C-alpha positions in Angstrom: -113.2 -261.7 15.0 -112.4 -259.3 12.3 -109.1 -258.3 13.9 -107.8 -261.9 13.8 -108.8 -262.4 10.2 -107.2 -259.1 9.2 -104.0 -260.0 10.9 -103.9 -263.3 9.0 -104.5 -261.5 5.7 -101.8 -258.9 6.4 -99.4 -261.8 7.3 -100.1 -263.4 3.9 -99.5 -260.0 2.2 -96.3 -259.5 4.1 -95.0 -262.9 3.2 -95.8 -262.5 -0.4 -98.2 -265.5 -0.3 -100.3 -266.0 -3.4 -103.4 -263.9 -2.8 -106.5 -264.2 -5.0 -108.0 -261.0 -6.5 -110.8 -260.9 -4.0 -108.3 -261.2 -1.1 -106.2 -258.3 -2.4 -109.4 -256.2 -2.9 -110.5 -257.2 0.6 -107.3 -256.0 2.1 -107.5 -252.8 0.1 -110.9 -252.1 1.6 -109.7 -252.6 5.2 -109.0 -248.8 5.4 -112.4 -248.0 3.9 -114.2 -250.2 6.4 -112.3 -250.1 9.7 -114.9 -252.3 11.5 -116.6 -254.3 8.8 -116.1 -257.6 7.1 -114.9 -256.5 3.6 -115.1 -259.9 2.0 -118.7 -259.6 0.8 -118.1 -256.2 -0.7 -114.9 -257.4 -2.4 -116.8 -260.2 -4.0 -119.7 -257.9 -5.1 -117.3 -255.5 -6.7 -115.5 -258.3 -8.6 -118.8 -259.8 -9.7 -119.9 -256.4 -11.1 -116.7 -255.3 -12.7 -114.9 -258.6 -13.3 -111.3 -257.8 -12.2 -109.5 -255.5 -9.8 -108.5 -253.4 -12.9 -112.2 -253.1 -13.7 -113.0 -252.0 -10.2 -110.3 -249.4 -10.1 -111.2 -248.1 -13.6 -114.9 -247.7 -12.7 -116.5 -244.3 -12.3 -117.8 -243.1 -8.9 -121.4 -243.4 -9.8 -120.9 -246.9 -11.2 -119.1 -248.0 -8.0 -122.0 -246.6 -5.9 -124.4 -249.1 -7.6 -122.7 -252.0 -5.8 -124.3 -253.0 -2.5 -122.3 -251.8 0.5 -120.4 -249.2 -1.5 -121.2 -245.6 -0.6 -119.8 -242.4 -2.1 -116.8 -242.2 0.3 -115.7 -245.8 -0.5 -116.3 -245.1 -4.2 -114.1 -242.0 -4.1 -111.4 -244.0 -2.2 -111.3 -246.7 -4.9 -111.4 -244.0 -7.6 -108.4 -242.2 -6.1 -106.4 -245.5 -5.9 -107.3 -246.1 -9.6 -106.1 -242.7 -10.6 -102.8 -243.3 -8.7 -102.3 -246.6 -10.5 -103.0 -244.9 -13.8 -100.4 -242.2 -13.2 -97.9 -244.8 -12.1 -98.3 -246.7 -15.3 -98.0 -243.8 -17.6 -94.7 -243.4 -19.6 -92.0 -241.6 -17.6 -92.1 -238.7 -20.0 -95.8 -238.2 -19.3 -95.6 -238.5 -15.6 -93.3 -235.5 -14.9 -92.9 -231.9 -15.9 -90.6 -230.8 -18.7 -89.1 -227.3 -18.2 -88.0 -226.0 -21.6 -87.6 -222.3 -20.7 -87.0 -220.1 -17.7 -90.6 -219.0 -18.0 -91.7 -222.7 -17.6 -89.6 -222.9 -14.5 -91.1 -219.8 -12.9 -94.6 -221.1 -13.7 -93.7 -224.4 -12.2 -92.4 -222.7 -9.1 -95.7 -220.7 -8.7 -97.6 -224.0 -9.0 -95.4 -225.7 -6.4 -95.3 -222.8 -3.8 -98.7 -221.2 -4.1 -100.4 -221.2 -0.7 -97.6 -222.6 1.3 -97.5 -221.4 4.9 -94.0 -222.5 5.8 -90.6 -221.9 4.1 -89.7 -224.8 1.8 -86.7 -225.3 -0.4 -86.8 -227.6 -3.4 -84.1 -229.0 -5.8 -85.2 -230.1 -9.3 -82.9 -232.6 -10.9 -83.2 -232.4 -14.7 -82.5 -234.6 -17.8 -80.8 -232.9 -20.8 -84.2 -232.2 -22.4 -85.5 -230.4 -19.3 -87.5 -233.3 -17.9 -87.5 -233.4 -14.2 -85.9 -236.7 -13.0 -86.5 -236.1 -9.3 -87.7 -233.4 -6.9 -86.1 -233.1 -3.4 -88.2 -231.1 -0.9 -86.8 -229.8 2.4 -88.6 -228.0 5.2 -88.0 -227.3 8.8 -91.7 -226.9 9.5 -91.0 -223.3 10.4 -92.7 -220.2 8.9 -89.6 -218.1 8.9 -86.7 -220.1 7.5 -85.5 -223.3 5.9 -81.9 -224.5 5.9 -80.4 -227.3 3.9 -76.8 -228.5 4.5 -74.7 -229.2 1.5 -74.2 -232.9 2.4 -77.9 -233.5 1.5 -77.5 -231.7 -1.8 -74.4 -233.7 -2.5 -76.4 -236.9 -1.8 -79.2 -235.7 -4.1 -76.7 -235.2 -6.9 -75.0 -238.6 -6.3 -78.4 -240.4 -6.2 -79.9 -238.9 -9.4 -76.8 -238.0 -11.5 -78.7 -235.2 -13.2 -77.7 -233.2 -16.3 -78.9 -230.0 -14.7 -80.3 -228.6 -11.6 -82.7 -225.9 -10.5 -83.2 -224.5 -7.0 -86.4 -222.9 -5.7 -87.6 -221.7 -2.3 -90.1 -219.2 -0.9 -90.1 -216.1 1.2 -93.2 -215.6 3.3 -92.2 -212.0 4.0 -93.4 -210.9 0.5 -89.9 -209.8 -0.4 -88.3 -212.0 -3.1 -84.9 -210.3 -2.9 -82.2 -212.9 -2.0 -80.5 -212.7 1.3 -76.8 -213.2 2.0 -77.7 -216.8 3.1 -79.5 -217.4 -0.2 -76.4 -216.2 -2.1 -74.1 -218.4 0.0 -76.3 -221.5 -0.5 -76.5 -220.9 -4.2 -72.8 -220.6 -4.4 -72.3 -223.8 -2.4 -74.7 -225.7 -4.7 -73.0 -224.2 -7.8 -69.6 -225.5 -6.6 -71.1 -229.0 -6.0 -72.7 -228.9 -9.4 -69.4 -227.9 -11.0 -67.5 -230.6 -9.3 -70.0 -233.2 -10.5 -70.4 -231.8 -14.0 -73.9 -230.7 -13.4 -75.3 -227.4 -14.9 -77.0 -225.2 -12.3 -79.5 -223.3 -14.4 -81.3 -221.0 -11.9 -82.5 -220.3 -8.4 -85.9 -218.8 -8.0 -87.4 -217.2 -4.9 -91.2 -217.2 -4.7 -92.8 -214.4 -2.7 -96.1 -214.2 -4.4 -97.8 -214.8 -7.8 -96.2 -211.8 -9.5 -93.2 -211.6 -7.3 -90.6 -214.3 -8.2 -86.9 -213.5 -8.2 -84.7 -215.3 -10.7 -80.9 -215.6 -10.2 -80.6 -216.2 -14.0 -82.7 -213.3 -15.2 -80.9 -211.0 -12.8 -77.5 -212.1 -14.1 -76.5 -213.2 -10.6 -76.2 -216.9 -11.5 -73.5 -216.1 -14.1 -71.5 -214.2 -11.6 -71.7 -217.1 -9.1 -70.7 -219.5 -11.8 -67.6 -217.5 -12.6 -66.6 -217.3 -8.9 -67.5 -220.8 -7.8 -66.4 -223.5 -10.1 -64.2 -226.6 -10.0 -61.8 -225.1 -12.6 -61.3 -222.0 -10.4 -60.6 -224.1 -7.4 -57.9 -226.0 -9.4 -56.4 -222.8 -10.6 -56.3 -221.4 -7.1 -54.6 -224.6 -5.9 -51.9 -224.4 -8.6 -51.2 -220.7 -7.8 -51.0 -221.6 -4.1 -48.4 -224.3 -4.8 -46.1 -222.0 -6.9 
């Protein structure tokens, strides 16, 4: 009986039909109560807190006072409420702003701490250092991660960033860049140069106190000198002479 009712409710949701607040909350609770009629609980929650916003803004102990709502359901609703809150925050408050290379390294530590597989991330930045978009790539392997330049090119075309940062991790405990790391950094730098994007740094995380920076080592400047759109143009002109 519940399966048929849920199918009809899902169909209404899919078609964008006008749904009352109690129906939206009822659907939301389907995952919390896989085999239970959620209609009475939805009505009880709305009776107690007035609106869906009131339900999703309530504290866990307050939600638990409603008949049929245990701690797991209360935590489920609280989590959804916090997601909504973050979504509704101003853009500048919802993302990190990296104003220095120290900020970047701290952010890399936060992102890569505890990872058990190699991951590579691209951070697309606004002019003020605010992160516009994070692109994360992983092969689900513990030893390596490879990203082709077509995906990087699409990331740049999609976000049109002012600047870009690269970060990835080495599980070996050695943060020294490999030849492949250098080649990838050079390829990304060339794409950035062609698209008028500033590649600021590439950090390699190998542990809390073991983060390599292409910028701080001076290597990023060397790569920028050797791999730029202007240099390609100059080489092309010399070739045609």
